[in-house]
C-alpha positions as CSV (number, residue, x, y, z in Angstrom):
1,M,119.0,75.3,31.4
2,A,119.1,72.2,33.6
3,C,116.1,71.1,35.6
4,A,116.4,70.7,39.3
5,A,115.0,67.4,40.4
6,D,113.6,68.8,43.5
7,D,111.3,71.1,41.5
8,W,109.7,68.1,39.9
9,E,109.3,66.1,43.2
10,L,110.1,62.8,41.5
11,A,111.0,61.1,44.8
12,A,107.6,62.0,46.3
13,F,105.8,60.8,43.2
14,A,107.7,57.5,43.3
15,A,106.9,57.1,47.0
16,S,103.2,57.6,46.3
17,L,103.0,54.5,44.1
18,T,102.5,52.2,47.0
19,S,100.5,49.6,45.1
20,A,103.0,49.2,42.3
21,S,105.9,46.8,42.1
22,P,109.4,48.1,42.4
23,A,110.0,47.4,38.7
24,T,106.8,49.4,37.8
25,V,107.9,52.3,40.1
26,K,111.3,52.3,38.4
27,A,109.7,52.4,35.0
28,Y,107.3,55.2,35.9
29,R,110.1,57.3,37.4
30,G,112.4,56.6,34.4
31,D,109.7,57.7,32.0
32,V,109.1,61.0,33.8
33,E,112.8,61.6,34.2
34,A,113.3,61.3,30.5
35,F,110.5,63.8,29.9
36,V,112.1,66.2,32.5
37,E,115.4,65.9,30.7
38,W,113.7,66.7,27.3
39,V,111.8,69.7,28.5
40,G,114.8,71.0,30.3
41,R,116.5,71.5,27.0
42,S,113.7,73.9,26.2
43,G,114.2,75.9,29.4
44,L,111.2,74.5,31.3
45,T,112.2,74.0,34.9
46,A,109.1,73.0,36.8
47,P,105.8,71.1,36.2
48,A,103.8,74.3,36.3
49,A,105.4,75.4,33.0
50,V,104.2,72.2,31.2
51,T,101.1,72.6,29.0
52,R,99.1,70.1,27.0
53,T,100.9,71.3,23.9
54,T,104.2,70.5,25.5
55,L,103.1,67.0,26.2
56,R,101.8,66.5,22.6
57,R,105.1,67.7,21.3
58,Y,106.9,65.2,23.5
59,V,104.7,62.4,22.2
60,A,105.5,63.5,18.6
61,H,109.2,63.5,19.5
62,L,109.0,59.9,20.8
63,A,107.4,58.9,17.5
64,T,110.2,60.5,15.5
65,R,112.7,58.3,17.4
66,G,111.1,55.2,15.9
67,L,109.6,53.9,19.2
68,A,106.9,51.3,19.0
69,R,103.4,52.7,19.7
70,R,103.1,50.4,22.7
71,S,106.2,52.0,24.2
72,I,104.9,55.6,23.4
73,S,101.6,54.7,25.0
74,R,103.3,53.4,28.1
75,K,105.5,56.5,28.5
76,A,102.4,58.7,28.0
77,S,100.6,56.7,30.7
78,S,103.5,57.4,33.1
79,L,103.1,61.1,32.4
80,R,99.4,61.0,32.9
81,R,100.0,59.2,36.2
82,Y,102.5,61.8,37.3
83,F,100.6,64.9,36.3
84,G,97.4,63.4,37.7
85,W,99.2,62.9,41.0
86,L,100.4,66.6,41.0
87,A,96.9,67.8,40.4
88,R,95.2,65.5,43.0
89,T,97.7,66.6,45.7
90,G,97.3,70.3,45.0
91,R,100.7,70.8,43.5
92,L,99.2,71.8,40.2
93,A,96.0,73.8,39.7
94,A,95.1,71.7,36.6
95,D,96.3,68.5,35.0
96,P,97.8,69.2,31.5
97,S,97.8,65.5,30.6
98,A,94.0,65.2,30.9
99,G,92.6,64.0,27.5
100,L,96.1,63.6,26.1
101,S,95.8,61.7,22.8
102,V,98.5,59.1,22.1
103,P,98.9,56.4,19.4
104,T,97.2,53.1,20.2
105,A,99.3,50.1,21.0
106,S,98.4,48.2,17.9
107,G,98.6,48.6,14.1
108,R,102.3,49.5,13.7
109,L,104.5,46.9,12.0
110,P,108.0,46.6,13.4
111,R,110.9,48.0,11.4
112,V,113.2,45.5,9.9
113,L,116.8,46.4,9.0
114,R,118.0,45.9,5.5
115,D,120.8,43.5,4.8
116,D,123.3,46.3,4.2
117,E,122.3,47.9,7.5
118,I,122.8,44.6,9.4
119,T,126.2,44.3,7.7
120,T,127.3,47.8,8.8
121,V,126.1,47.3,12.4
122,L,127.7,43.9,12.9
123,D,130.7,43.7,10.5
124,D,131.6,47.0,9.0
125,P,131.0,49.9,11.5
126,P,131.4,53.5,10.4
127,A,134.9,55.1,10.3
128,T,133.9,57.1,13.4
129,T,134.4,54.0,15.5
130,A,137.9,53.3,14.2
131,N,139.5,54.8,17.3
132,D,137.4,52.9,19.8
133,P,139.5,50.9,22.3
134,P,139.6,47.2,21.5
135,A,137.7,46.5,24.7
136,I,134.8,48.7,23.6
137,R,134.7,47.2,20.1
138,S,134.7,43.7,21.7
139,R,131.8,44.6,24.1
140,D,129.8,46.2,21.4
141,D,130.2,43.3,19.0
142,A,129.0,40.9,21.7
143,V,126.0,43.1,22.6
144,L,124.9,43.5,19.0
145,E,125.3,39.8,18.2
146,L,123.0,39.0,21.1
147,L,120.4,41.5,20.0
148,Y,120.3,40.3,16.4
149,G,121.6,36.7,16.7
150,S,119.4,35.7,19.6
151,G,116.7,38.3,19.6
152,L,117.1,39.3,23.2
153,R,115.5,42.4,24.6
154,V,117.8,45.2,25.6
155,S,116.9,44.7,29.3
156,E,117.7,41.0,29.0
157,V,121.1,41.7,27.6
158,C,121.9,44.3,30.3
159,G,120.7,41.9,33.0
160,L,122.8,39.0,31.9
161,R,125.0,37.2,34.5
162,P,128.0,35.0,33.7
163,D,126.1,31.9,34.9
164,D,123.4,32.6,32.3
165,L,125.8,31.9,29.5
166,D,126.7,28.4,28.4
167,L,129.1,28.9,25.5
168,E,130.0,25.3,25.3
169,R,126.4,24.3,24.5
170,R,125.8,27.6,22.7
171,R,122.8,28.8,24.7
172,V,121.9,31.6,27.0
173,V,119.3,31.6,29.8
174,V,117.4,34.9,30.1
175,W,114.8,36.3,32.5
176,G,112.1,38.0,30.4
177,K,109.0,39.9,31.2
178,G,107.1,38.6,34.2
179,A,110.2,37.0,35.5
180,K,109.8,34.2,33.0
181,Q,112.9,32.2,32.2
182,R,113.7,30.8,28.8
183,A,116.8,29.3,27.1
184,V,117.8,30.8,23.7
185,P,120.3,29.4,21.3
186,L,123.5,31.4,20.7
187,S,124.8,31.9,17.1
188,P,128.5,31.0,16.4
189,P,129.3,34.7,15.8
190,A,127.7,35.5,19.2
191,C,129.7,32.8,21.0
192,E,132.9,34.1,19.4
193,A,132.2,37.7,20.3
194,L,131.4,36.6,23.9
195,H,134.6,34.6,24.1
196,Q,136.5,37.7,23.1
197,W,134.7,40.0,25.5
198,L,134.8,37.8,28.5
199,G,138.4,36.6,27.9
200,H,139.9,40.0,27.2
201,G,137.7,43.1,26.9
202,R,135.8,42.8,30.2
203,R,138.9,42.9,32.4
204,V,140.0,46.1,30.7
205,L,136.8,47.9,31.7
206,A,136.4,46.3,35.1
207,T,137.2,48.3,38.2
208,A,137.4,47.3,41.9
209,D,133.7,48.3,42.2
210,S,132.4,46.5,39.1
211,P,129.6,44.1,39.8
212,A,130.9,40.6,39.5
213,D,127.4,39.3,38.4
214,A,127.3,41.6,35.3
215,V,128.3,40.2,31.9
216,F,128.5,43.7,30.3
217,L,130.1,46.8,31.7
218,N,130.0,50.4,30.5
219,R,133.1,52.7,30.2
220,R,132.9,53.5,33.9
221,G,133.0,49.8,34.9
222,K,129.3,49.8,36.0
223,R,126.7,47.4,34.7
224,L,125.8,48.3,31.1
225,G,122.3,50.0,30.9
226,P,119.7,50.4,28.2
227,R,120.9,54.0,27.5
228,D,124.4,52.7,27.0
229,V,123.1,50.2,24.4
230,H,121.2,53.0,22.6
231,R,124.4,55.1,22.5
232,L,126.6,52.3,21.2
233,L,124.0,51.4,18.4
234,D,123.8,55.1,17.5
235,R,127.5,55.0,16.8
236,R,127.4,51.8,14.9
237,A,124.3,52.2,12.8
238,P,124.3,54.0,9.4
239,S,121.0,55.7,10.4
240,P,119.0,56.2,13.6
241,T,118.1,52.7,14.8
242,H,116.4,51.6,17.9
243,P,117.9,48.5,19.6
244,H,114.6,46.7,19.4
245,A,114.8,46.8,15.6
246,L,117.5,44.1,15.8
247,R,115.1,41.9,17.7
248,H,112.4,42.6,15.1
249,T,114.9,41.7,12.4
250,F,115.9,38.5,14.1
251,A,112.2,37.3,14.3
252,T,111.4,38.3,10.7
253,H,114.5,36.7,9.3
254,L,113.6,33.5,11.1
255,L,110.1,33.4,9.6
256,D,111.6,34.3,6.1
257,G,113.8,31.3,6.5
258,G,111.0,29.0,7.2
259,A,110.9,28.9,11.1
260,D,107.5,28.0,12.5
261,L,105.6,30.6,14.5
262,R,105.6,28.7,17.8
263,S,109.4,28.3,17.8
264,V,109.8,32.0,17.2
265,Q,107.3,32.8,20.0
266,E,109.4,30.6,22.3
267,M,112.7,32.2,21.4
268,L,111.3,35.8,21.7
269,G,109.6,34.9,25.1
270,H,106.2,36.2,24.0
271,A,103.4,35.1,26.3
272,D,100.8,35.6,23.6
273,L,101.1,34.1,20.1
274,S,99.3,37.1,18.6
275,T,102.3,39.3,19.5
276,T,104.5,37.0,17.5
277,Q,102.0,37.1,14.6
278,H,102.9,40.7,13.9
279,Y,106.1,39.4,12.3
280,T,104.2,37.3,9.8
281,H,102.7,40.5,8.4
282,V,106.2,41.9,8.0
283,S,107.5,38.8,6.4
284,K,104.6,38.8,3.9
285,Q,105.3,42.4,3.1
286,R,108.9,41.6,2.4
287,L,107.9,38.7,0.1
288,R,105.6,41.0,-1.7
289,S,108.3,43.6,-2.2
290,V,110.7,40.9,-3.6
291,L,108.0,39.7,-5.9
292,D,107.2,43.2,-7.2
293,A,110.9,43.9,-7.7
294,T,112.0,40.7,-9.4
295,H,109.1,38.9,-11.1
296,P,108.5,39.8,-14.7
297,R,104.7,39.6,-14.4
298,A,104.4,41.3,-11.0
């Protein structure tokens, strides 16, 4: 049973966030909309039907999708804000999100894809993609090469403009969190994939209404969105994989190869070096696994 948006008063909730930036309002509303879509599949059609157990099950569902704890905590925070607003304004008798326990934002090491998984995603996609139109294959190749080859965030890939790309000098300029700009190197496979997409594939998907400032387009000719990227990776990956795992793998492989932490921090666009240091733990774990598996005295 589908949920009627009016029953959830999402527009009124968004309008109440007067002190938040437009990006924050969009994030809050998107988080709540995702929850509404999820509960709708269970037949819940209005906020009054939501219980604390419902919310806990949703948090558990997010964890099974492999989301980082920080992302789960942010989504739970959006729901607390939403249900708190419903209770404060008298739309609900009680706030079901009060006291909701969620994972903390620290302590979870990022997942790193195995070499065979990377090969499947980038070079040897499943047979189910064999009938994809060449334009779709070209686009997906370019998106995935940017996620893994340059470590871009999904939002950064989706927001790319043609002027951000310098294929001649093999670099891309991205706008990261906090509107901070950085230049990131492009790998040769990424440059080749982008040449193919921009030279041939994009014009196939483009329509009269397609945004001229969007590098990537979806099947409808609109700007590619994060959900589109999730779907294309679901089709290419051998097992459920979050797009952010490609960024994690990029960083870990750099450190495994001897890159210094500051350089990795700069390429990832981390404001705090401690965020980048998470990858050193992953790299050390990988080395430990190699030692245990291969050294005769391990």
